[in-house]
VOSE-139142 format. One record per residue (C-alpha): residue number from 1; x, y, z. Coordinates in steps of 0.05 Angstrom, whole numbers, always signed. Layout:
<atom i="NUM" c1="X" c2="Y" c3="Z"/>
...
//
This chain:
<atom i="1" c1="+213" c2="+245" c3="-197"/>
<atom i="2" c1="+144" c2="+232" c3="-217"/>
<atom i="3" c1="+104" c2="+174" c3="-194"/>
<atom i="4" c1="+35" c2="+132" c3="-235"/>
<atom i="5" c1="-5" c2="+90" c3="-190"/>
<atom i="6" c1="-38" c2="+47" c3="-215"/>
<atom i="7" c1="-97" c2="+3" c3="-158"/>
<atom i="8" c1="-152" c2="+3" c3="-114"/>
<atom i="9" c1="-200" c2="+73" c3="-107"/>
<atom i="10" c1="-256" c2="+51" c3="-50"/>
<atom i="11" c1="-281" c2="+72" c3="+14"/>
<atom i="12" c1="-269" c2="+46" c3="+74"/>
<atom i="13" c1="-331" c2="+48" c3="+127"/>
<atom i="14" c1="-290" c2="+40" c3="+187"/>
<atom i="15" c1="-318" c2="+5" c3="+258"/>
<atom i="16" c1="-277" c2="+14" c3="+314"/>
<atom i="17" c1="-282" c2="+10" c3="+391"/>
<atom i="18" c1="-320" c2="-43" c3="+382"/>
<atom i="19" c1="-351" c2="-91" c3="+440"/>
<atom i="20" c1="-314" c2="-150" c3="+430"/>
<atom i="21" c1="-317" c2="-211" c3="+373"/>
<atom i="22" c1="-380" c2="-203" c3="+321"/>
<atom i="23" c1="-429" c2="-270" c3="+340"/>
<atom i="24" c1="-475" c2="-294" c3="+286"/>
<atom i="25" c1="-555" c2="-287" c3="+316"/>
<atom i="26" c1="-522" c2="-218" c3="+371"/>
<atom i="27" c1="-518" c2="-158" c3="+364"/>
<atom i="28" c1="-447" c2="-122" c3="+385"/>
<atom i="29" c1="-441" c2="-43" c3="+393"/>
<atom i="30" c1="-377" c2="+6" c3="+374"/>
<atom i="31" c1="-366" c2="+71" c3="+394"/>
<atom i="32" c1="-338" c2="+98" c3="+331"/>
<atom i="33" c1="-364" c2="+93" c3="+256"/>
<atom i="34" c1="-334" c2="+133" c3="+195"/>
<atom i="35" c1="-339" c2="+129" c3="+122"/>
<atom i="36" c1="-273" c2="+141" c3="+99"/>
<atom i="37" c1="-231" c2="+143" c3="+35"/>
<atom i="38" c1="-195" c2="+71" c3="+29"/>
<atom i="39" c1="-162" c2="+28" c3="-21"/>
<atom i="40" c1="-81" c2="+3" c3="-27"/>
<atom i="41" c1="-68" c2="+46" c3="-80"/>
<atom i="42" c1="-103" c2="+115" c3="-60"/>
<atom i="43" c1="-74" c2="+104" c3="+11"/>
<atom i="44" c1="-13" c2="+97" c3="-16"/>
<atom i="45" c1="-24" c2="+160" c3="-70"/>
<atom i="46" c1="-45" c2="+212" c3="-16"/>
<atom i="47" c1="+14" c2="+193" c3="+42"/>
<atom i="48" c1="+64" c2="+202" c3="-24"/>
<atom i="49" c1="+34" c2="+269" c3="-42"/>
<atom i="50" c1="+27" c2="+299" c3="+24"/>
<atom i="51" c1="+105" c2="+279" c3="+31"/>
<atom i="52" c1="+111" c2="+319" c3="-18"/>
<atom i="53" c1="+117" c2="+276" c3="-82"/>
<atom i="54" c1="+93" c2="+295" c3="-152"/>
<atom i="55" c1="+32" c2="+226" c3="-157"/>
<atom i="56" c1="-28" c2="+218" c3="-210"/>
<atom i="57" c1="-70" c2="+154" c3="-195"/>
<atom i="58" c1="-104" c2="+108" c3="-248"/>
<atom i="59" c1="-162" c2="+69" c3="-221"/>
<atom i="60" c1="-246" c2="+70" c3="-237"/>
<atom i="61" c1="-300" c2="+104" c3="-193"/>
<atom i="62" c1="-364" c2="+105" c3="-199"/>
<atom i="63" c1="-414" c2="+163" c3="-203"/>
<atom i="64" c1="-440" c2="+162" c3="-131"/>
<atom i="65" c1="-421" c2="+188" c3="-63"/>
<atom i="66" c1="-369" c2="+148" c3="-44"/>
<atom i="67" c1="-336" c2="+154" c3="-104"/>
<atom i="68" c1="-345" c2="+221" c3="-92"/>
<atom i="69" c1="-312" c2="+217" c3="-21"/>
<atom i="70" c1="-249" c2="+179" c3="-55"/>
<atom i="71" c1="-238" c2="+232" c3="-100"/>
<atom i="72" c1="-246" c2="+294" c3="-50"/>
<atom i="73" c1="-191" c2="+264" c3="-14"/>
<atom i="74" c1="-146" c2="+249" c3="-68"/>
<atom i="75" c1="-155" c2="+316" c3="-90"/>
<atom i="76" c1="-160" c2="+351" c3="-25"/>
<atom i="77" c1="-80" c2="+299" c3="-14"/>
<atom i="78" c1="-55" c2="+340" c3="-81"/>
<atom i="79" c1="-63" c2="+271" c3="-119"/>
<atom i="80" c1="-64" c2="+277" c3="-195"/>
<atom i="81" c1="-130" c2="+255" c3="-215"/>
<atom i="82" c1="-120" c2="+253" c3="-289"/>
<atom i="83" c1="-135" c2="+182" c3="-299"/>
<atom i="84" c1="-184" c2="+166" c3="-253"/>
<atom i="85" c1="-247" c2="+134" c3="-298"/>
<atom i="86" c1="-312" c2="+157" c3="-266"/>
<atom i="87" c1="-357" c2="+115" c3="-297"/>
<atom i="88" c1="-446" c2="+104" c3="-293"/>
<atom i="89" c1="-451" c2="+44" c3="-302"/>
<atom i="90" c1="-408" c2="+13" c3="-238"/>
<atom i="91" c1="-411" c2="+27" c3="-159"/>
<atom i="92" c1="-356" c2="+38" c3="-121"/>
<atom i="93" c1="-319" c2="-15" c3="-84"/>
<atom i="94" c1="-334" c2="-9" c3="-1"/>
<atom i="95" c1="-287" c2="-48" c3="+51"/>
<atom i="96" c1="-319" c2="-47" c3="+113"/>
<atom i="97" c1="-269" c2="-62" c3="+175"/>
<atom i="98" c1="-281" c2="-85" c3="+243"/>
<atom i="99" c1="-233" c2="-43" c3="+279"/>
<atom i="100" c1="-184" c2="-64" c3="+335"/>
<atom i="101" c1="-119" c2="-42" c3="+359"/>
<atom i="102" c1="-79" c2="-84" c3="+342"/>
<atom i="103" c1="-116" c2="-121" c3="+274"/>
<atom i="104" c1="-176" c2="-106" c3="+241"/>
<atom i="105" c1="-232" c2="-159" c3="+207"/>
<atom i="106" c1="-253" c2="-134" c3="+129"/>
<atom i="107" c1="-315" c2="-146" c3="+82"/>
<atom i="108" c1="-306" c2="-120" c3="+12"/>
<atom i="109" c1="-347" c2="-103" c3="-39"/>
<atom i="110" c1="-306" c2="-104" c3="-108"/>
<atom i="111" c1="-347" c2="-55" c3="-143"/>
<atom i="112" c1="-300" c2="-11" c3="-190"/>
<atom i="113" c1="-237" c2="-47" c3="-157"/>
<atom i="114" c1="-249" c2="-94" c3="-203"/>
<atom i="115" c1="-273" c2="-65" c3="-269"/>
<atom i="116" c1="-210" c2="-39" c3="-286"/>
<atom i="117" c1="-170" c2="-72" c3="-348"/>
<atom i="118" c1="-111" c2="-69" c3="-391"/>
<atom i="119" c1="-155" c2="-49" c3="-452"/>
<atom i="120" c1="-149" c2="+21" c3="-407"/>
<atom i="121" c1="-89" c2="+27" c3="-402"/>
<atom i="122" c1="-56" c2="+56" c3="-461"/>
<atom i="123" c1="+18" c2="+41" c3="-456"/>
<atom i="124" c1="+42" c2="+116" c3="-477"/>
<atom i="125" c1="+17" c2="+145" c3="-414"/>
<atom i="126" c1="+80" c2="+116" c3="-378"/>
<atom i="127" c1="+124" c2="+158" c3="-422"/>
<atom i="128" c1="+95" c2="+221" c3="-362"/>
<atom i="129" c1="+129" c2="+190" c3="-307"/>
<atom i="130" c1="+192" c2="+164" c3="-279"/>
<atom i="131" c1="+164" c2="+98" c3="-235"/>
<atom i="132" c1="+97" c2="+57" c3="-228"/>
<atom i="133" c1="+80" c2="+26" c3="-164"/>
<atom i="134" c1="+17" c2="-14" c3="-170"/>
<atom i="135" c1="-27" c2="-54" c3="-112"/>
<atom i="136" c1="-74" c2="-101" c3="-86"/>
<atom i="137" c1="-71" c2="-142" c3="-145"/>
<atom i="138" c1="-105" c2="-194" c3="-124"/>
<atom i="139" c1="-174" c2="-157" c3="-109"/>
<atom i="140" c1="-161" c2="-141" c3="-190"/>
<atom i="141" c1="-183" c2="-195" c3="-217"/>
<atom i="142" c1="-192" c2="-170" c3="-293"/>
<atom i="143" c1="-115" c2="-137" c3="-296"/>
<atom i="144" c1="-82" c2="-194" c3="-258"/>
<atom i="145" c1="-72" c2="-241" c3="-326"/>
<atom i="146" c1="-38" c2="-163" c3="-350"/>
<atom i="147" c1="+7" c2="-145" c3="-296"/>
<atom i="148" c1="+66" c2="-180" c3="-321"/>
<atom i="149" c1="+56" c2="-138" c3="-397"/>
<atom i="150" c1="+34" c2="-75" c3="-353"/>
<atom i="151" c1="+106" c2="-72" c3="-313"/>
<atom i="152" c1="+144" c2="-99" c3="-374"/>
<atom i="153" c1="+123" c2="-43" c3="-411"/>
<atom i="154" c1="+135" c2="+10" c3="-360"/>
<atom i="155" c1="+204" c2="-15" c3="-348"/>
<atom i="156" c1="+214" c2="-17" c3="-425"/>
<atom i="157" c1="+203" c2="+59" c3="-422"/>
<atom i="158" c1="+243" c2="+79" c3="-362"/>
<atom i="159" c1="+203" c2="+59" c3="-308"/>
<atom i="160" c1="+218" c2="+36" c3="-238"/>
<atom i="161" c1="+167" c2="-6" c3="-219"/>
<atom i="162" c1="+144" c2="-30" c3="-138"/>
<atom i="163" c1="+86" c2="-72" c3="-121"/>
<atom i="164" c1="+60" c2="-88" c3="-65"/>
<atom i="165" c1="+4" c2="-143" c3="-80"/>
<atom i="166" c1="-31" c2="-138" c3="-11"/>
<atom i="167" c1="-56" c2="-213" c3="+13"/>
<atom i="168" c1="-84" c2="-254" c3="-41"/>
<atom i="169" c1="-160" c2="-275" c3="-6"/>
<atom i="170" c1="-157" c2="-345" c3="-56"/>
<atom i="171" c1="-81" c2="-352" c3="-28"/>
<atom i="172" c1="-63" c2="-367" c3="-95"/>
<atom i="173" c1="-6" c2="-306" c3="-99"/>
<atom i="174" c1="-25" c2="-331" c3="-177"/>
<atom i="175" c1="+31" c2="-303" c3="-241"/>
<atom i="176" c1="+78" c2="-277" c3="-176"/>
<atom i="177" c1="+144" c2="-309" c3="-202"/>
<atom i="178" c1="+122" c2="-274" c3="-281"/>
<atom i="179" c1="+99" c2="-204" c3="-245"/>
<atom i="180" c1="+170" c2="-207" c3="-193"/>
<atom i="181" c1="+210" c2="-211" c3="-260"/>
<atom i="182" c1="+192" c2="-144" c3="-272"/>
<atom i="183" c1="+186" c2="-118" c3="-208"/>
<atom i="184" c1="+249" c2="-60" c3="-178"/>
<atom i="185" c1="+224" c2="-51" c3="-122"/>
<atom i="186" c1="+180" c2="-113" c3="-74"/>
<atom i="187" c1="+139" c2="-78" c3="-11"/>
<atom i="188" c1="+106" c2="-144" c3="+13"/>
<atom i="189" c1="+82" c2="-150" c3="+97"/>
<atom i="190" c1="+114" c2="-226" c3="+130"/>
<atom i="191" c1="+49" c2="-275" c3="+113"/>
<atom i="192" c1="+55" c2="-253" c3="+53"/>
<atom i="193" c1="+128" c2="-259" c3="+33"/>
<atom i="194" c1="+123" c2="-330" c3="+77"/>
<atom i="195" c1="+57" c2="-356" c3="+28"/>
<atom i="196" c1="+85" c2="-324" c3="-36"/>
<atom i="197" c1="+167" c2="-377" c3="-28"/>
<atom i="198" c1="+124" c2="-427" c3="+12"/>
<atom i="199" c1="+173" c2="-412" c3="+74"/>
<atom i="200" c1="+165" c2="-413" c3="+137"/>
<atom i="201" c1="+228" c2="-371" c3="+154"/>
<atom i="202" c1="+223" c2="-294" c3="+137"/>
<atom i="203" c1="+302" c2="-292" c3="+126"/>
<atom i="204" c1="+289" c2="-343" c3="+84"/>
<atom i="205" c1="+239" c2="-332" c3="+59"/>
<atom i="206" c1="+279" c2="-245" c3="+39"/>
<atom i="207" c1="+328" c2="-288" c3="+13"/>
<atom i="208" c1="+282" c2="-325" c3="-39"/>
<atom i="209" c1="+256" c2="-257" c3="-54"/>
<atom i="210" c1="+330" c2="-224" c3="-77"/>
<atom i="211" c1="+349" c2="-268" c3="-124"/>
<atom i="212" c1="+284" c2="-242" c3="-164"/>
<atom i="213" c1="+271" c2="-167" c3="-150"/>
<atom i="214" c1="+343" c2="-121" c3="-122"/>
<atom i="215" c1="+306" c2="-80" c3="-68"/>
<atom i="216" c1="+257" c2="-126" c3="-30"/>
<atom i="217" c1="+233" c2="-92" c3="+40"/>
<atom i="218" c1="+185" c2="-134" c3="+86"/>
<atom i="219" c1="+141" c2="-112" c3="+136"/>
<atom i="220" c1="+125" c2="-150" c3="+205"/>
<atom i="221" c1="+81" c2="-107" c3="+237"/>
<atom i="222" c1="+96" c2="-96" c3="+305"/>
<atom i="223" c1="+162" c2="-127" c3="+295"/>
<atom i="224" c1="+180" c2="-75" c3="+247"/>
<atom i="225" c1="+213" c2="-91" c3="+188"/>
<atom i="226" c1="+267" c2="-125" c3="+138"/>
<atom i="227" c1="+299" c2="-116" c3="+79"/>
<atom i="228" c1="+349" c2="-123" c3="+29"/>
<atom i="229" c1="+392" c2="-89" c3="-21"/>
<atom i="230" c1="+449" c2="-95" c3="-56"/>
<atom i="231" c1="+462" c2="-156" c3="-23"/>
<atom i="232" c1="+459" c2="-116" c3="+48"/>
<atom i="233" c1="+404" c2="-139" c3="+100"/>
<atom i="234" c1="+388" c2="-84" c3="+145"/>
<atom i="235" c1="+328" c2="-101" c3="+199"/>
<atom i="236" c1="+294" c2="-48" c3="+240"/>
<atom i="237" c1="+259" c2="-61" c3="+303"/>
<atom i="238" c1="+186" c2="-34" c3="+315"/>
<atom i="239" c1="+172" c2="+42" c3="+341"/>
<atom i="240" c1="+129" c2="+17" c3="+406"/>
<atom i="241" c1="+57" c2="+64" c3="+408"/>
<atom i="242" c1="-5" c2="+50" c3="+435"/>
<atom i="243" c1="-42" c2="+39" c3="+361"/>
<atom i="244" c1="-112" c2="+67" c3="+346"/>
<atom i="245" c1="-118" c2="+36" c3="+283"/>
<atom i="246" c1="-78" c2="+7" c3="+229"/>
<atom i="247" c1="-115" c2="+15" c3="+165"/>
<atom i="248" c1="-65" c2="+36" c3="+117"/>
<atom i="249" c1="-9" c2="+26" c3="+165"/>
<atom i="250" c1="+21" c2="-21" c3="+109"/>
<atom i="251" c1="+12" c2="+33" c3="+53"/>
<atom i="252" c1="+37" c2="+91" c3="+92"/>
<atom i="253" c1="+99" c2="+47" c3="+102"/>
<atom i="254" c1="+113" c2="+38" c3="+26"/>
<atom i="255" c1="+97" c2="+114" c3="+3"/>
<atom i="256" c1="+159" c2="+132" c3="+69"/>
<atom i="257" c1="+196" c2="+86" c3="+30"/>
<atom i="258" c1="+172" c2="+104" c3="-36"/>
<atom i="259" c1="+187" c2="+176" c3="-23"/>
<atom i="260" c1="+248" c2="+174" c3="+18"/>
<atom i="261" c1="+292" c2="+126" c3="-26"/>
<atom i="262" c1="+264" c2="+140" c3="-97"/>
<atom i="263" c1="+227" c2="+216" c3="-93"/>
<atom i="264" c1="+293" c2="+244" c3="-35"/>
<atom i="265" c1="+345" c2="+196" c3="-61"/>
<atom i="266" c1="+368" c2="+174" c3="-1"/>
<atom i="267" c1="+406" c2="+106" c3="+25"/>
<atom i="268" c1="+366" c2="+35" c3="+41"/>
<atom i="269" c1="+379" c2="+44" c3="+118"/>
<atom i="270" c1="+354" c2="+112" c3="+125"/>
<atom i="271" c1="+291" c2="+97" c3="+64"/>
<atom i="272" c1="+262" c2="+35" c3="+110"/>
<atom i="273" c1="+279" c2="+75" c3="+169"/>
<atom i="274" c1="+230" c2="+125" c3="+150"/>
<atom i="275" c1="+176" c2="+83" c3="+129"/>
<atom i="276" c1="+170" c2="+50" c3="+186"/>
<atom i="277" c1="+160" c2="+116" c3="+232"/>
<atom i="278" c1="+110" c2="+133" c3="+177"/>
<atom i="279" c1="+74" c2="+68" c3="+190"/>
<atom i="280" c1="+79" c2="+80" c3="+254"/>
<atom i="281" c1="+56" c2="+147" c3="+262"/>
<atom i="282" c1="-15" c2="+130" c3="+215"/>
<atom i="283" c1="-35" c2="+86" c3="+268"/>
<atom i="284" c1="-44" c2="+134" c3="+318"/>
<atom i="285" c1="-102" c2="+164" c3="+269"/>
<atom i="286" c1="-179" c2="+134" c3="+244"/>
<atom i="287" c1="-172" c2="+115" c3="+174"/>
<atom i="288" c1="-124" c2="+103" c3="+122"/>
<atom i="289" c1="-101" c2="+173" c3="+96"/>
<atom i="290" c1="-152" c2="+218" c3="+118"/>
<atom i="291" c1="-107" c2="+250" c3="+175"/>
<atom i="292" c1="-48" c2="+282" c3="+123"/>
<atom i="293" c1="+15" c2="+279" c3="+146"/>
<atom i="294" c1="+86" c2="+307" c3="+125"/>
<atom i="295" c1="+163" c2="+305" c3="+117"/>
<atom i="296" c1="+175" c2="+350" c3="+173"/>
<atom i="297" c1="+133" c2="+315" c3="+217"/>
<atom i="298" c1="+149" c2="+239" c3="+212"/>
<atom i="299" c1="+227" c2="+261" c3="+221"/>
<atom i="300" c1="+197" c2="+303" c3="+285"/>
<atom i="301" c1="+166" c2="+229" c3="+299"/>
<atom i="302" c1="+230" c2="+188" c3="+286"/>
<atom i="303" c1="+284" c2="+238" c3="+321"/>
<atom i="304" c1="+230" c2="+219" c3="+383"/>
<atom i="305" c1="+218" c2="+152" c3="+373"/>
<atom i="306" c1="+283" c2="+126" c3="+348"/>
<atom i="307" c1="+276" c2="+46" c3="+343"/>
<atom i="308" c1="+346" c2="+17" c3="+335"/>
<atom i="309" c1="+378" c2="-21" c3="+269"/>
<atom i="310" c1="+401" c2="-91" c3="+275"/>
<atom i="311" c1="+426" c2="-147" c3="+237"/>
<atom i="312" c1="+465" c2="-114" c3="+188"/>
<atom i="313" c1="+505" c2="-146" c3="+136"/>
//
């Protein structure tokens, strides 16, 4: 099993230990600030490679300091960089993250994130892979209209497809139902699932999404996760931790599920439990994937923090 990831490559400037909330005209202090690799696609690819999967990533960065940070982190995690476009006339995207223990506020300069276009993706590239994952589609506005076509092409060449939309800053979720026609595994969070379906009831949102996609897993943060596959619903309770930084927790969850379900061929329930553990474990470190986590660490963590599985049917 070999995975191609298409999506956002950028850095996160993470401020943590912040004294209160920012107020216009006032200065506040933080106890730590770091510039680390960010981007949903980058974090997902790193986590997947750290677990032991064969992963390449496609996207763009600028020939600048931030671009070098992204590439070095991807390389050190074992992600293949042969599909990354390093360009002179763009600046690498930056997200400023004001991070609190259980939430964060984000400010993003799109830069290279929104520079990938359909013409940059040769369909023949899919012949080299078994699985395609796309993320952060709503901050890649140039690529967005082409995503249904890209996913359809990948599926026609035999690839399994997975998607994490991430939040739409415009709250429109354009093209989503057309996109989901070509998705095998959908990995939204609870807010995204409700907004996409227009339902305030999570179980109803899961049912609606499952009419379009065979495997749906919804991340619910501190409430765990719920998923549906082949008509069977699995709900996993949260693992109780004291989070340090939630940056990339959802992307780590995605990587955990894809690794266990596709690369290791494990069952649906086991894969949701493994993903839930990796998502929680990632919150104990600052940054999306700066601290490497392997499969053995996740299994050990899961053994020591067994959440109950409920609502199976």
